[in-house]
PLY file of the C-alpha trace (Angstrom):
ply
format ascii 1.0
element vertex 336
property float x
property float y
property float z
element edge 335
property int vertex1
property int vertex2
end_header
29.02 -56.04 -121.06
27.00 -52.81 -121.19
27.89 -51.36 -117.81
29.32 -48.05 -116.77
29.71 -46.05 -113.61
26.27 -44.45 -113.78
24.07 -47.16 -115.28
25.46 -50.64 -114.60
23.77 -53.44 -116.49
22.92 -55.66 -113.51
21.35 -58.54 -115.55
24.50 -58.71 -117.67
26.66 -58.59 -114.55
24.69 -61.45 -112.99
25.41 -63.61 -116.02
29.07 -62.57 -115.97
29.30 -63.33 -112.23
27.96 -66.86 -112.65
29.76 -67.82 -115.85
32.96 -65.81 -116.09
33.78 -65.09 -112.45
32.67 -68.29 -110.69
33.45 -70.74 -113.48
36.54 -69.28 -115.13
38.14 -67.26 -112.34
37.10 -69.15 -109.20
36.94 -72.60 -110.85
33.69 -73.26 -109.01
31.91 -76.55 -109.59
28.70 -76.69 -111.65
26.85 -77.54 -108.47
28.15 -74.38 -106.74
27.23 -72.22 -109.73
23.76 -73.73 -109.75
23.34 -73.04 -106.03
24.44 -69.42 -106.42
22.12 -68.98 -109.37
19.23 -70.36 -107.33
19.75 -67.73 -104.61
19.88 -64.90 -107.15
16.75 -66.28 -108.83
14.90 -66.26 -105.50
15.97 -62.65 -104.91
14.83 -61.53 -108.36
11.49 -63.31 -107.99
10.98 -61.67 -104.60
11.68 -58.17 -105.98
9.36 -58.84 -108.90
6.53 -60.05 -106.67
6.98 -57.40 -103.96
7.91 -54.32 -106.00
7.03 -55.36 -109.57
10.66 -55.00 -110.61
11.21 -57.01 -113.77
14.40 -59.09 -113.52
15.75 -57.79 -116.85
15.15 -54.21 -115.65
16.76 -54.49 -112.22
19.09 -51.63 -111.29
21.79 -51.00 -108.72
19.31 -49.05 -106.57
17.03 -52.09 -106.42
19.82 -53.93 -104.63
19.38 -51.72 -101.58
20.22 -52.84 -98.06
16.55 -52.48 -97.16
15.43 -54.76 -99.98
18.05 -57.39 -99.17
17.10 -57.44 -95.48
13.43 -57.75 -96.41
14.31 -60.63 -98.74
16.21 -62.43 -95.97
13.27 -61.95 -93.60
10.96 -63.29 -96.32
13.09 -66.44 -96.57
12.74 -67.07 -92.85
9.13 -66.07 -92.24
7.34 -67.04 -95.44
9.56 -69.75 -96.93
10.37 -71.07 -93.44
14.11 -71.28 -94.13
16.33 -71.96 -91.13
18.76 -69.36 -89.78
21.64 -71.35 -91.27
19.97 -71.30 -94.69
19.35 -67.57 -94.34
23.01 -67.01 -93.57
24.12 -69.10 -96.54
21.83 -67.07 -98.84
23.35 -63.87 -97.44
26.84 -65.24 -98.15
25.92 -65.71 -101.83
24.56 -62.16 -102.06
27.71 -60.81 -100.42
29.82 -62.72 -102.93
27.91 -61.10 -105.79
28.24 -57.66 -104.20
32.00 -58.14 -103.82
32.12 -59.03 -107.51
30.27 -55.83 -108.39
32.79 -53.81 -106.35
35.59 -55.62 -108.16
34.07 -54.51 -111.47
33.66 -50.93 -110.28
34.82 -49.82 -106.79
32.91 -46.54 -107.14
29.68 -48.41 -106.44
30.75 -48.78 -102.80
28.33 -46.12 -101.57
25.39 -48.08 -102.99
26.51 -51.51 -101.85
28.51 -51.23 -98.63
25.35 -51.52 -96.51
24.77 -55.04 -97.82
28.23 -56.13 -96.73
27.44 -54.81 -93.25
24.31 -56.97 -92.84
25.20 -59.29 -89.94
24.74 -63.05 -89.96
22.21 -64.34 -87.47
23.37 -66.47 -84.60
21.61 -69.77 -84.18
21.65 -72.25 -81.37
23.50 -75.44 -82.20
21.11 -78.38 -82.34
22.12 -81.87 -81.42
22.72 -84.07 -84.42
19.69 -86.24 -85.19
20.35 -89.75 -86.46
18.65 -93.11 -86.72
19.42 -96.06 -84.49
20.75 -99.24 -86.06
17.32 -100.85 -85.76
15.55 -97.84 -87.30
18.01 -97.71 -90.19
17.62 -101.43 -90.91
13.84 -101.08 -90.93
14.05 -98.09 -93.28
16.21 -100.03 -95.73
13.54 -102.73 -95.93
10.62 -100.32 -96.33
10.53 -99.71 -100.14
8.62 -102.41 -102.01
10.87 -104.88 -103.89
8.02 -105.70 -106.29
8.14 -102.37 -108.20
10.89 -100.66 -110.20
10.75 -97.52 -108.04
10.82 -99.60 -104.86
13.88 -101.52 -106.07
15.57 -98.24 -107.01
14.76 -96.75 -103.60
16.24 -99.77 -101.82
19.49 -99.30 -103.72
19.32 -95.56 -103.08
18.92 -95.87 -99.31
21.57 -98.58 -99.02
24.14 -96.56 -100.98
23.34 -93.45 -98.91
23.85 -95.35 -95.67
26.95 -97.26 -96.84
28.70 -94.11 -98.06
27.30 -91.34 -95.86
27.42 -89.25 -99.03
25.90 -85.81 -99.49
22.67 -85.76 -101.47
24.43 -83.87 -104.31
27.08 -86.62 -104.47
24.42 -89.31 -104.66
22.52 -87.49 -107.41
25.61 -87.30 -109.65
26.46 -91.01 -109.46
26.84 -92.86 -112.74
27.17 -96.60 -113.27
30.84 -96.04 -114.17
31.47 -94.57 -110.70
30.93 -98.01 -109.15
33.66 -100.63 -109.48
32.26 -104.04 -108.64
33.99 -107.37 -108.26
32.60 -110.70 -107.14
32.78 -109.98 -103.41
34.11 -106.45 -103.08
33.62 -103.07 -104.63
34.19 -99.36 -104.30
32.40 -96.20 -105.28
33.86 -92.87 -106.43
32.27 -89.64 -105.19
32.84 -86.04 -106.24
32.31 -83.75 -103.26
32.60 -80.05 -102.53
35.24 -78.23 -104.51
35.29 -81.12 -107.00
37.27 -83.18 -104.52
37.11 -86.89 -105.28
37.18 -89.73 -102.79
36.81 -93.48 -103.16
34.93 -95.56 -100.58
34.67 -99.33 -100.14
31.29 -101.03 -100.24
29.73 -103.74 -98.11
29.32 -107.12 -99.78
25.55 -106.64 -99.43
25.75 -103.31 -101.27
27.88 -104.83 -104.03
25.38 -107.64 -104.57
22.36 -105.30 -104.59
24.00 -102.90 -107.07
25.14 -105.75 -109.34
21.60 -107.12 -109.50
20.18 -103.62 -110.09
22.50 -102.84 -113.01
22.08 -106.28 -114.58
18.30 -106.25 -114.25
18.00 -102.88 -116.01
20.86 -103.30 -118.49
22.42 -99.96 -117.62
25.47 -98.75 -119.56
28.46 -97.14 -117.78
27.44 -93.56 -118.62
23.87 -93.89 -117.36
22.80 -92.58 -113.93
23.15 -95.28 -111.31
19.93 -94.12 -109.64
17.75 -92.56 -112.36
14.31 -91.06 -112.01
11.26 -92.51 -113.74
12.29 -90.90 -117.05
15.78 -92.39 -116.94
17.39 -89.06 -116.12
19.51 -88.00 -113.14
17.51 -87.67 -109.93
17.32 -84.19 -108.45
18.03 -83.36 -104.82
14.32 -82.83 -104.35
13.59 -86.20 -105.96
15.96 -88.03 -103.60
14.54 -86.17 -100.60
11.01 -87.01 -101.72
11.75 -90.73 -102.08
13.31 -90.80 -98.61
10.28 -88.98 -97.17
7.98 -91.51 -98.84
9.85 -94.39 -97.20
9.83 -92.66 -93.81
6.06 -92.02 -93.99
5.48 -95.67 -94.77
7.67 -96.74 -91.86
5.87 -94.49 -89.37
2.87 -96.84 -89.56
4.84 -99.40 -87.56
7.19 -96.90 -85.89
5.08 -93.91 -84.76
8.09 -92.47 -82.91
9.49 -91.34 -86.29
6.39 -89.30 -87.14
7.47 -85.97 -85.64
11.12 -86.23 -86.67
12.52 -84.40 -89.67
14.48 -87.11 -91.50
16.37 -85.83 -94.52
19.22 -87.20 -96.67
21.58 -85.40 -94.30
20.09 -87.42 -91.44
21.27 -90.58 -93.19
24.73 -89.01 -93.51
24.66 -88.25 -89.77
23.54 -91.82 -89.12
26.50 -93.29 -91.00
28.92 -91.08 -89.07
27.38 -91.89 -85.69
27.34 -95.64 -86.32
31.03 -95.48 -87.30
31.91 -93.69 -84.08
29.78 -96.01 -81.96
31.63 -98.94 -83.51
34.96 -97.51 -82.39
36.18 -95.95 -85.65
38.44 -92.97 -84.88
37.20 -89.50 -85.73
39.99 -88.81 -88.25
38.88 -91.75 -90.39
35.25 -90.64 -90.16
36.24 -87.14 -91.30
38.05 -88.55 -94.36
35.11 -90.87 -95.08
32.63 -87.99 -95.08
34.91 -85.74 -97.12
35.28 -83.09 -94.42
38.06 -80.59 -95.02
38.61 -80.13 -91.30
38.22 -82.56 -88.42
36.49 -79.73 -86.52
33.44 -80.28 -88.72
33.28 -83.89 -87.57
33.45 -82.97 -83.88
29.66 -82.41 -83.79
29.17 -86.18 -83.89
31.38 -86.74 -80.86
29.27 -84.36 -78.76
25.99 -85.81 -79.96
25.94 -89.38 -78.68
24.91 -89.97 -75.06
25.94 -93.65 -75.31
29.52 -92.68 -76.07
29.48 -90.28 -73.13
28.11 -92.97 -70.83
30.81 -95.37 -72.06
33.47 -92.74 -71.34
32.08 -92.19 -67.84
32.27 -95.91 -67.07
36.01 -95.84 -67.66
36.38 -93.55 -64.65
36.21 -95.00 -61.16
33.47 -93.42 -59.09
34.70 -91.36 -56.12
34.38 -93.10 -52.77
32.52 -90.27 -51.06
29.70 -90.62 -48.59
26.38 -88.96 -49.17
24.99 -86.44 -46.76
21.81 -84.56 -46.15
21.83 -80.84 -45.51
20.32 -79.94 -42.11
19.10 -76.35 -42.07
19.62 -74.46 -38.84
17.21 -71.68 -39.67
13.43 -72.17 -39.28
12.69 -70.60 -42.66
15.28 -72.80 -44.37
13.80 -75.81 -42.60
10.36 -74.85 -43.91
11.66 -74.49 -47.48
13.61 -77.75 -47.26
10.48 -79.67 -46.27
8.17 -78.29 -48.98
0 1
1 2
2 3
3 4
4 5
5 6
6 7
7 8
8 9
9 10
10 11
11 12
12 13
13 14
14 15
15 16
16 17
17 18
18 19
19 20
20 21
21 22
22 23
23 24
24 25
25 26
26 27
27 28
28 29
29 30
30 31
31 32
32 33
33 34
34 35
35 36
36 37
37 38
38 39
39 40
40 41
41 42
42 43
43 44
44 45
45 46
46 47
47 48
48 49
49 50
50 51
51 52
52 53
53 54
54 55
55 56
56 57
57 58
58 59
59 60
60 61
61 62
62 63
63 64
64 65
65 66
66 67
67 68
68 69
69 70
70 71
71 72
72 73
73 74
74 75
75 76
76 77
77 78
78 79
79 80
80 81
81 82
82 83
83 84
84 85
85 86
86 87
87 88
88 89
89 90
90 91
91 92
92 93
93 94
94 95
95 96
96 97
97 98
98 99
99 100
100 101
101 102
102 103
103 104
104 105
105 106
106 107
107 108
108 109
109 110
110 111
111 112
112 113
113 114
114 115
115 116
116 117
117 118
118 119
119 120
120 121
121 122
122 123
123 124
124 125
125 126
126 127
127 128
128 129
129 130
130 131
131 132
132 133
133 134
134 135
135 136
136 137
137 138
138 139
139 140
140 141
141 142
142 143
143 144
144 145
145 146
146 147
147 148
148 149
149 150
150 151
151 152
152 153
153 154
154 155
155 156
156 157
157 158
158 159
159 160
160 161
161 162
162 163
163 164
164 165
165 166
166 167
167 168
168 169
169 170
170 171
171 172
172 173
173 174
174 175
175 176
176 177
177 178
178 179
179 180
180 181
181 182
182 183
183 184
184 185
185 186
186 187
187 188
188 189
189 190
190 191
191 192
192 193
193 194
194 195
195 196
196 197
197 198
198 199
199 200
200 201
201 202
202 203
203 204
204 205
205 206
206 207
207 208
208 209
209 210
210 211
211 212
212 213
213 214
214 215
215 216
216 217
217 218
218 219
219 220
220 221
221 222
222 223
223 224
224 225
225 226
226 227
227 228
228 229
229 230
230 231
231 232
232 233
233 234
234 235
235 236
236 237
237 238
238 239
239 240
240 241
241 242
242 243
243 244
244 245
245 246
246 247
247 248
248 249
249 250
250 251
251 252
252 253
253 254
254 255
255 256
256 257
257 258
258 259
259 260
260 261
261 262
262 263
263 264
264 265
265 266
266 267
267 268
268 269
269 270
270 271
271 272
272 273
273 274
274 275
275 276
276 277
277 278
278 279
279 280
280 281
281 282
282 283
283 284
284 285
285 286
286 287
287 288
288 289
289 290
290 291
291 292
292 293
293 294
294 295
295 296
296 297
297 298
298 299
299 300
300 301
301 302
302 303
303 304
304 305
305 306
306 307
307 308
308 309
309 310
310 311
311 312
312 313
313 314
314 315
315 316
316 317
317 318
318 319
319 320
320 321
321 322
322 323
323 324
324 325
325 326
326 327
327 328
328 329
329 330
330 331
331 332
332 333
333 334
334 335
């Protein structure tokens, strides 16, 4: 590493941060390292486009608070990233800055401004999810007469059955699915390399069995490959879902203005569990949440569950009344 107090080799430190620090010291998953690298790549490309700073020539001064703030604004305004995405990008940059200060604390004067950049507050949106009818229609949308349509049917069914994250779905191999005649389970690797095993519906077992048999897939092959037989990317999975949704909007125009992503399917699985009476602790374990607090968003989202809760309370036996204003102006306003 060719870095010293006066002229730190930032490109070398970026490589060291991703490989040595995150992988060897933090034991981060390959998916986490890839995500961090993506953020740094976006930052370097922005500095190159905006200030013609070549990535291999980037210096400590280029990582100014001003440049970082401008980059974050660029993500929101030009790339149309959400506030939550902006904040997650900032978290990655802060992590890299903390690593630089670990390497050499004397760089504090140059970098402390970045650590002081505040996260943006965002209003909490209600969780969007599909109704049972909408989900069933979506599962039937891909054409069963083509290879890609058959793959997409398996893809959507597995996503709904498991409520898995898109990264968990993308990593699935044939060996991760244990199938018997009428039952089966699937093994997922979630955040922090945490594994969990989930049971499958009989319908899912049958569909996956037919899919593997029809294509002659070996245990080490991707369960849901792309057209080249390789692992599907997150973008590829999102694109196939979007294709199915667009096709469904022909008969269900109400879906047209809704943003339905793989995470929407995950929300849908969670909501349907809760609506069926499954307790929130079980749902949290099913989704792979570290804390039950993360799962609480689903409880606050469903109006049907709230209406059901209200029905358990006996209505108060109070009589209605009508306010009678005694003042002429109040009477005028009351009768508008």
